[in-house]
Every structure is written in C-alpha cells, then in structure tokens.
C-alpha angles and dihedrals in degrees: 000000000000124000089207090050089050093049094048094048091049089055092043090051090052091047094049089048089054091058092072096062088040090056088053090058091044091053095035094061092053097055127075115274093252090063101039098102094047091048089052092047091055088064096039089045090059091060098072097026100050094029093057097038084054094052096045100045114336095075092052093048089051105039109020119096114268144103125352088254101041142008124242129246099263092113096042116134083014092285108173090008099126143133092286118118122283099180105309097338136058116274092239091057092049088053091050093047089052093045091062087056092055091047096052093043093056093042089055093068092063091078092073092046105047125123097026115043125092113245100228095055087044090058092048090049090052093053094048096042092048091054102034104035111019101040095052092048091048086054093050090055110024103016100062097268132146100285086050089054090048092058101248112166116223110152099179111355119303092143102015093053114013108031085041095051094041096055092044089051092053092050088046093053089050096048095046094045129216128320111259092248096043109126091001099080139356113285101203132187110260098206118018092179088064088056092049090047090049090048092051092049092044087055093049090050093048091068087066090042097055104023091040089057087073083072091215138054092258142122090284093055087050094052092046091049095051092045088050088057100043103041097062089049089057093046092048096051092048090047093052091049090051091050091049091051096043101038108007090238135088109217127205091228089052090053097047087047090051095053088051093050091050092051091049096049093050093047098088092040102040098111097028105059138059120254094254087051089052089056091053095046089052093049093049093048094062095070102060098040092045093051094040088057092048090048093047092055091062094052131074091248101115097202085162101205095019097252090159094053095045104037105015096047095031090051091049093049092046092045091052093041092053086062086055103043103033112126124192092207088065102032103030091221115077146330128244136218097295092052100048106281110100092164090073089071089054091050091049090050093051092051089051094049094046096048091044093052096046093047095047094052095039096050093046091052093048095049094045089050092054093044088056088063104035140001115273097204131064116244118275094255094047089053091052094049094042138263092250088076101030098046102029106017090234140103126215091213128031138171145186089286088074133236127299115231128190115224107193116218091207141014115291112290118276125190108319096356118116120211115208106192120205116234119228125181112219117203128342123065100327 
C-alpha cells in the first residue's frame, strides 16, 4: 500500500460525500420556497439510507466475485472488508469511496420527484433502488461484470451514475405524474444563489469523484483532475453563447446547469482522453443537453429539475464521446474512433443501451410495487401548501405571521383514500 494513495483517497472520499449535501443546495434553490427543506432532505436522507444499504449488502453485490451480472454475498455485512490491501489502499477505504458514489447516484433522482412525493416512500425507493438497480450495474462495469469484459470505458460513472440516474428520474416523473401547477403557472426558482453555491460545491467534490477514481495519487489522477477542470469551462462557454443567440441573455441558472452538464459529460472520459479532447468533449456536450432541456419544457413530462436532460443526456453524450476521444498514449488502455478504433463507439453504445433498459424497467417495477402498498404522492392540499410542513413539520422561512401547520384528519392516504388536512396558524396575528 502507498501512504500517498491512502491520503488522496481519504480526501477524495470526503469530497464525494460532500457532493450529496451540495446537490441538495443545487436542487433546493430551484424549487419553490415552500418545498426547499423537503428537497434538501431528499439529498440528506440518501446519506443514511443508501450508505447503510451499501455497507450491508450493496457493496457485495457490486464488487464481490460472482456472476457476470451480479456479485455474490461474500462481502455482505462487510465480511472480509478490512484494512488489508485493495490495490494501493485498504479494502475498507475502497468500500467507503464506492459508497459515496452509490449515495450521490440515488440522490440525483430526487430532482425529478420534488414537490410531490411523500418522504417515507421515497426513502424506501432509495434503499431498494440502490441494492437492486445501482449495485448490479456497478458490477457490470466496475466489478468485473459483462460490460467490463466487453471493454466498455467508464472512468468514474457516465453510465453507472449518470445514465442510470437520468433514466430512473424520467421513469419516476412519469409514474408520479405532473405537479398540480405544472403547465398552469410559472414554477420559478426561489433562491438562485443556493443553486450557484450548490454548483460550486459540486464542482469541488467532482475532483474527488473523477480524480479519485484513479484509486491512487498518480498520473491518471492528475489527468482526470485537469480534465475535470477544463471540460465544464468549455460547456459553460458554449451554453452562454447558446443562451445569447436564443434569448439575448445569459442566466445564472443556465451557467450552473452548464457546469453540471460539463462535469457529467467528462466523468466517463476523465482518465481516458487528452486535455484538448476534454475541452472539445465539454463543448460538444452542451448542445444535446441544452436542446433536450428546451424540448422537455414544451412537453408534458414534469422532470422537475431536468435530471434527464442534464444527467441522462449528458452521461449518454460523455459515454459515446469517450469512445471517440479515448487515446492510448494518454490512458495506456485503448484508442477511440479518432485514433483508429471505431469499435469502441459501438461498445460504448451497447453499455448505454443496456444500462438504460435495465434501469427503466427496474425503476418502474420498484415504484409500482411501492405504490401497491402505499401512496407515492402527497395529498392535493399538502402539495398546495408545501411539503416542508406536510412532510417535516418545519418551514425554511418564517416571519412574524407565524408558522402554518397541517393537522391531518386521517392517516396518510393509502390507495384511493384522500386526506384533507386542517390548516392551523401558529403564532402571529392568526
């Protein structure tokens, strides 16, 4: 083992863990003020639920030896996961680093479900999705599974994280249905500085996400670090130009979104492409995500915070372009299309399609199974008044007028049972 590698991976694990609260602020600024705490809690709630599910069983299904499609249970309950070497770092540190990936991937889906999903069923969904969807796909690509044997390139999660989460988000939005105000009135961000803060912290954490995926303090980590810096800059520049041409204005939300799209796109390629290729990849990635976002806004799909356009489309673009720009002289593994290996693009496309298909079907089944037991959505009145109060009994912003509490007249709605909360003003001049 290497002391330098251990130190770098300790830092990287902490950086990636930071990304989940950062995501909460990124998403929280984009929703209405009555739902900001609930949106933040959807990210914070993923930390214990997914983290523990990963430690108890998910890690084993992803990284233990087993079948080409799933690992066995030899690492379940962290059996055999100790301080012995796993490459240049202790096994337990490798498990912890991978746990942070599982957590952020599941939390990403919340951006399509905000402002209408009950918190309890959401936590159940997270646990099931992390074990049944994320862990097998991680095994396919990083655990020695069939996509790894096929030769699919995914340095830090273009398919495992972003295509996976983006497709799950679209399915979740379809199953839940639209917010009651969608298409009837403008649903505007309540705190854009929160979103910019979240984007900045995500970018910081992403250096651990991508450069940490080298699993050592080496040349590959340095390359991934540099590419993680350059690609989002190129995406942001192209995005600003597209905004100027299309609307005549550059928006802060647009720049924050562009940074995330650039980070998403470079993720699968970070350690496989040259820095100039990373700039080109980031610039190209702006186009499909930008126009997917514009198109989605004109449809009936209420992917509230455009997880599919940013992460799904961005991850797909990055995965395919990895097969175009990969360069053996930089990665020591293989070339891509531009350097004489067109088959790599085909392999990347197979990986994207396989992950998208499995995720779409699996996510739908999990959500419908939960819906058969309990309601997924909050009651209509609770949605109108906001999920902060109805789901958490708190408000992000209070004034001298006092807080609004919801007092349900019945148990939370099960299938076909409508709950009509009473409204009570606490404090102030009620």
